[in-house]
Residue, then its C-alpha position, 0 to 999 in steps of 0.5 A: m229809492s225807487k222812482p215814480k212810475l208814469t202810466t201810459r194812459t192819457p185822457d181820451d177827452p180832447l178837452l183834457n188832452a191837446l194831443v188828440d187834436a194835434h195827432g195829425s201834426i205829430i204823425a206828419l212831423p214826428t221829429d219836431r220838439r214839442f212841449a206841454v204843461v201837464e197835470l198829474s194825479v197819483p191813482k195808486i201807491e204800491t208798497r213792496p212787502a219785503t222792503g217797505e219801499q213805496q212806488a207812486h204810479v203817476q198818471i197824466v190827467h190833463v195835457e196842453l201843448l205850448k208853442a215851442a219857444e214858450g215851452e222851451s223857456i218854461l222848461l229851462a226855467a223850471y229845470k234851473a229852479r229845481t237843479g240850479n243848473a242853467t243848461p240841462p243835459r241833452e240827448a243827441d240832436d239826431t233822432p232815431l227816426e233820422g233816415i227812416a224815409d230811406l228804409g226800403d228804398d234801396e234797390v237790389 
């Protein structure tokens, strides 16, 4: 079974996309964890002729950022309700951006 494909397009309107107003903060603090509530739509469903398998294309139509503690609480509650597990799997706490400030600072 295929998984839904999330399109990269987000609303340009700051009334529907809180990321627009938060862009400066995202640039200044790229490693901060952020949480959001999103509304999704399905603008397209593709069917593969050979197999009949269908894949939904899912698009974000509205995004609102949450305070970190509130967002984490909502995320954990939703994860537990969906899976029955109290603790979600986590990626490593270190970020691929760690040490990026050091790039190019090496003296030769």
